[in-house]
N, C-alpha and C positions, 0 to 999 in steps of 0.2 A: 845860020841864022836862025834854025828850029828850036834851039838852045835858048837864043835871046829871046824868042817868042813866049818859049815856057816860063824863063825868069820871070818877065813881064807881067804874064798870066797869075803866075805865084805871088808876086808883089802886091798886084793888082787886087787878088782876092785877100791875101792877108789886111791889105788898108782899109778892104770893105768891112771884115770883120771886124776890125777895133772901130770902126764908126757904127756900128751897129751894135755891139755889145754893150755899152752903156745905154742906149735906149733898150733892149730886154731888158735889162737889170731894173731900169726905171719901170717899167712895166712888165711884172710877173704875170704870169699866165696860170688862170684857174678855169676850171673845167672847160678849157679851149679857148678862151676868152683873156685878152689883154685885160688888166685891172688897171685904171688910171687913177694917179693919184689927186686928179682935178674932179674927180665925177665920187657921189656919196657911196656909202655903204650898199644904199637899196641900188641906184643906178650901175655901179660895177656887178652885184650880183643878179640882175636882172639878165645879163650878157653870159653867167656862168653856166652851162649844161648841167652842172654838178651839183646846183643848188636849187632845182625847179621845187622840190618840194619844202624848202625853207621858204623861198619866195611864195610860192602857194599859201604857206602857213605866216607867214609876216602879212599877207593880205588876208587872209582869212581872221588874224588876230585883231587888226585895226592898227597895225605896228609901222605902216609904210610912211605915215608922214612922221614920226617921231624919228623913225632912222633915218630918213631925209634931212633931217633936222641938223641944226650946227653942232651938235654934241658937245665935245668930243665923246665918243662910246669906242671901248675894246670890246669887240664882236668875236666869241668863239662859234664858228659858222659848219654847223653838220652839215656832210655830202648827202645825196640821194641815198647811197649805199649806208650811212649813219642811220638813216629814219628806215630804212630797210631791214636794219636790224632789231628793231622793235618789233614785238609781237603782231601777228597779223591782223589787220583791221584797225589799229591804233590810230595812225595818221588821217585814216578816212572817219573814225570817230570824232579826234580831235578838231577837225575842221569844220565838224558842223556848227551853224549857229549856236544851238545851245551849249556849248563846250567852248565858247570864246573865253570865257574867264581862265579855264585848266589851262588851255594853250597859250595863250597870254602869260602867264603863269610860268610854265614851261622854256617859252620863248626870251622872256627877259631874265631867266635863269641864265641863258647863254651871254649876259651882257654885263658887263661894268663901265662906270661912270670912267670917263678920263682916257688919254690915250698911252695904252702900256705895249709900247713894244718887246721883244723877247726879250732885249738887254734890259730896261723895267723888271721883268718878270723874274730874270735870272737874278737881279741884285736883291729884289724883295726874298728870292728864295734863299739867298746867302745870308741875307740879314736874319732870316728866321729859323737859321739852323738847318735848311735841307727841305724845308716846305716855307709855303706863303699863304696865308688866308687871303682870297680875294673876294672882296662885297660886290655881289651883284646887284642889279637895278633891282630883280625881284625881292631882293634882301637878305637872304641867306647866302653864305659862304661857299666859294668851291675852294679846293685845295690843289696849289700847283706843286710838283717836284720837277726834279731831274730822275730821269729811269734809263740807264743805258744809253747816256747823250738824246734822249729825246725829251720834250717837255710833255708833260703828264698831266691831265685835270683828274681830281677824284670829286665827284659829286656826292649831294648829301645821303644817296643811297648807297654810297660806296661803290658805285660806277666809275670805272676808268675810261678816258679819254686820249688819244694821242694827238697834237698837234702835228698836222702832216705837213700844213703848209703857214710857216710864219710870217708877220711882219708884211701884208697886202695893206701898202697904206690908202687911206682913204683922204676926201677933204674933209670929211668930217670923224675921224679917228683911224683903227687899224682892226684890221680882219685877221684873224688867225684858223686857218681852215683845220677841223676837228674831226675824227672818224668815226665817233661815236655820239651820240645824242643824250646831253647830261640830264638829270633827273633831281628836280627840288624835293 
């Protein structure tokens, strides 16, 4: 009788896993929060504890309304750890009102018009013979390429950033989480 209960428990656990796996796949976790494809880039970013610096910067630059709009946008979203790699005091200086133009320039360099999921980026890389030039909303290009099976971005200054979480779909585009702030 115990073995019947054990098998029933295993079967129930397996069916529960099958029911919850698609829901988890549809809502990836970023910064400890589920990302919902029905929410905007800003609405989802507000819930990610890994993106508090980015959210503060977006607010300081006055870009909340834009990134809450219909888009669509592809955002390469640096984490708090990415901002921490910048020289000491950089973030504090950038969020000051007198530096709003510079902050806006840096943030819009992380945004590409349209929705480019990882498959679209990979297709562009293949078409470009190993590199794809992505034109940012700021106006300067980002170079995308694959390195060791990872999607890498090279900024205008030659700095490199790796996509650590790809294809986080939003109602107004897609987010790819990056590990380094990109500089125009």
